[in-house]
Structures are given as structure tokens and as C-alpha cells.
C-alpha positions in Angstrom: -1.8 -12.0 5.2 -3.8 -9.9 7.8 -4.1 -12.8 10.3 -0.7 -13.1 10.0 0.7 -9.5 10.5 1.5 -9.2 14.2 -0.5 -6.8 16.3 1.3 -5.3 19.5 -0.3 -2.7 20.4 2.4 -1.5 23.2 4.9 -2.3 20.8 3.2 0.4 18.3 3.1 2.8 20.8 5.9 2.9 22.7 7.8 4.5 19.5 8.1 8.3 18.8 6.5 7.7 15.9 3.7 5.3 16.6 4.1 1.9 13.9 0.9 1.0 12.1 0.8 -2.4 12.5 4.6 -3.4 12.1 8.1 -1.9 11.7 8.6 -0.1 8.1 12.2 -1.8 7.7 10.8 -5.4 8.9 12.0 -7.1 6.1 15.1 -5.3 5.7 18.4 -7.2 7.4 18.4 -7.4 11.0 21.5 -5.3 11.6 19.7 -2.4 9.9 16.6 -2.8 12.2 19.0 -2.8 15.5 20.9 0.3 14.3 19.6 3.4 15.7 21.2 5.2 12.7 18.5 4.5 10.6 15.8 5.8 13.5 15.4 8.5 11.5 14.7 6.5 8.3 11.7 4.4 10.3 10.3 7.6 11.5 9.9 9.2 8.2 8.8 5.7 6.5 6.4 5.4 9.6 4.9 8.8 9.0 4.5 7.8 5.4 2.4 4.6 5.9 0.4 7.0 8.7 0.0 9.7 5.4 -1.1 7.5 3.1 -3.9 6.0 4.7 -5.8 8.9 4.2 -8.0 10.0 1.0 -5.9 11.8 -0.9 -7.3 14.4 -4.4 -5.2 14.3 -7.4 -4.8 17.1 -9.2 -3.4 14.6 -12.4 -7.6 13.5 -12.0 -9.5 16.7 -12.4 -9.3 16.5 -8.6 -10.1 12.9 -8.4 -9.8 10.8 -5.1 -8.2 8.2 -4.3 -8.1 5.6 -1.1 -4.9 3.4 0.1 -4.9 0.6 -1.6 -5.3 -2.7 0.5 -2.2 -4.2 0.3 -0.3 -1.3 0.4 0.6 -1.7 4.1 2.1 -5.0 3.4 3.8 -3.9 0.1 5.4 -1.1 1.6 7.4 -3.2 3.6 8.8 -5.1 0.4 9.3 -1.2 -1.1 11.3 -0.3 1.9 13.3 -3.0 2.2 14.6 -2.3 -1.5 15.3 1.4 -0.8 17.2 0.4 1.6 19.2 -2.3 0.2 19.4 -0.2 -3.2 20.0 3.3 -1.1 17.3 5.1 -2.5 18.2 8.0 -0.1 17.2 9.9 2.8 14.1 11.4 1.8 12.1 8.3 -0.1 8.7 7.6 0.9 6.3 5.6 -0.9 2.5 5.9 -1.2 0.0 2.9 -2.9 -3.0 3.9 -3.6 -6.6 2.7 -5.1 -9.3 4.2 -7.4 -12.4 2.8 -6.7 -14.2 4.0 -10.0 -11.0 3.4 -12.0 -9.1 6.3 -13.8 -11.8 7.4 -16.5 -14.7 8.0 -13.9 -12.6 9.8 -10.9 -12.2 12.5 -13.9 -15.5 12.4 -14.6 -16.8 12.4 -10.8 -13.4 14.8 -9.9 -14.2 16.0 -6.3 -17.3 13.9 -6.1 -15.2 10.7 -6.0 -14.5 11.1 -2.5 -17.4 9.8 -1.4 -16.6 6.1 -3.4 -13.3 6.7 -1.7 -14.0 7.3 2.0 -17.1 4.4 1.6 -14.0 2.2 0.3 -11.5 3.0 3.2 -14.4 2.7 5.5 -15.1 -1.1 4.0 -11.7 -2.0 4.6 -11.1 -0.9 7.9 -14.1 -2.8 9.2 -13.0 -5.8 7.0 -9.2 -5.5 8.4 -10.7 -5.3 12.1 -13.1 -7.5 11.8 -10.5 -10.5 10.6 -8.3 -9.2 13.9 -10.8 -10.0 16.4 -9.4 -13.4 18.5 -11.0 -17.0 17.6 -13.7 -14.9 15.4 -11.6 -13.0 12.9 -9.5 -16.9 11.9 -13.0 -18.2 12.1 -14.1 -15.1 9.4 -11.1 -15.7 7.4 -11.7 -19.8 7.0 -15.5 -19.1 6.1 -14.5 -16.8 3.5 -11.3 -18.5 2.1 -11.1 -22.2 3.0 -7.7 -23.4 3.1 -6.8 -24.5 -0.5 -9.5 -22.3 -2.3 -8.9 -19.6 -5.0 -10.0 -17.7 -7.9 -10.6 -20.4 -11.3 -8.9 -19.4 -14.4 -12.4 -18.2 -15.7 -12.3 -15.4 -12.8 -8.7 -15.0 -13.6 -9.3 -13.9 -17.1 -11.9 -11.7 -16.1 -9.4 -9.4 -14.0 -7.5 -6.5 -15.1 -5.8 -3.7 -13.6 -4.8 -0.2 -14.5 -1.4 1.7 -12.8 -0.3 4.8 -13.0 2.8 5.3 -11.2 4.4 8.8 -10.6 8.4 9.6 -9.3 9.7 12.7 -7.7 13.4 13.1 -7.5 14.5 16.1 -4.9 15.5 19.4 -6.0 19.3 20.0 -7.5 21.6 22.9 -7.1 19.2 25.1 -8.9 16.2 24.1 -7.6 14.7 21.9 -10.3 12.9 18.9 -9.4 12.7 15.8 -11.7 9.5 14.2 -12.1 8.6 11.2 -14.1 5.5 8.9 -14.6 4.0 6.3 -16.6 0.4 4.2 -16.8 0.5 0.4 -17.0 -3.1 -1.6 -18.3 -2.8 -5.0 -18.1 -5.4 -8.2 -18.5 -5.8 -10.9 -16.1 -6.0 -11.0 -12.2 -3.3 -8.9 -10.5 -3.5 -10.6 -7.4 -2.7 -13.6 -9.3 -2.0 -14.5 -12.7 -0.1 -11.0 -13.1 1.8 -11.1 -9.6 2.9 -14.3 -10.5 4.3 -13.6 -13.7 6.0 -10.8 -12.9 8.0 -12.3 -10.5 8.8 -15.1 -12.7 10.2 -13.0 -15.4 
């Protein structure tokens, strides 16, 4: 996926808010992307994508820290397209995070969990940069992930995921803010089995 992301530096920096790899509205209808009326929305979403690349501290995890999920840049484009199509509103932003040591140990380590979070993020940045190198990146990708390869059924069975989602709405006329959250835990590799299951359902 990283290899297929366009990486045009001039295209990225020519905007008032530089894009993180690609236009936040890349998957929306062409008419939406061309309309200057959506520039403010585009800029806000681009800022959110950059902000999502920073380590974050979470009070609900006893000040545990998270790093950006490695697929967040890709997934955000899908969410942004849905937000535009379903009219989520002018203030909608989306963040997707990853806890390198999981929910339990993030609350145990508290502030010290920033160490694995930062190390994980540095590793992802180095890996992504290596894959974008001309020629060398393609060789690395085909060496580590040859065409036709994939996880075995046994490996998929060992996989699992824990998801904590939090949604916050805009304040109403009284200044009150509606919030909602949920915790989802499931077995099966989230990148293969569970994704296919969710798409099917």
C-alpha cells in the first residue's frame, strides 16, 4: 500500500496546509475535490492528519501514550470520503491511534508508555521511508512480501484486536457536549479475517 501512495513533494507543499502524502479528500467525488468551497474542510482534515502523527497522552488510560496507527493515513481517506458523503458537518475530524503495549500495560506504565510509543513511531517512519526509495523500496517490499504470499490460517487464528472508539459532538446552545465511547475486542487477524468479515457484513 505504501508503494502505491503518490509522493509528489511540490504538490504537497504548494497548498496552504501541506498534504500528508495525498489530498485528504482523495477518495471523494471529483466534483468535491475540484470545488473551492471545500478548501476549508480540506485544510482542517489535512491539519488533523498531521496532528495524528504526534504521540498522544490519554487521560482515560491513566496518561498512557499512543502512536499513530500505521494504516491511519490510508484509513483516514476512506473516513473523510464518508464524512463528506454523509454530511458529518464542518467540524468533523478523525484520529486513529495505536497502543504498542496494549490497553492494560498502557495504564500500568502510564507516562512511561511514551517510550514504546515513540520507538514504534520511529520504526514506522524508517520503514515507510525505506519503502519509498526508488528501486530499493520495491526490492525490499518484494523481498519481505513476495507476490502471492500472505498470512497462513494458523497465523490469522492467533491474531486479535482491541478497539476503543470515542466520539465527541459539537457543543449545543447551552454549551453541553455529547460524548460516546465503546470498547470492542475480537479474535482473528484484524488485517485479514476481521476486515473481510466486516466488509461482508
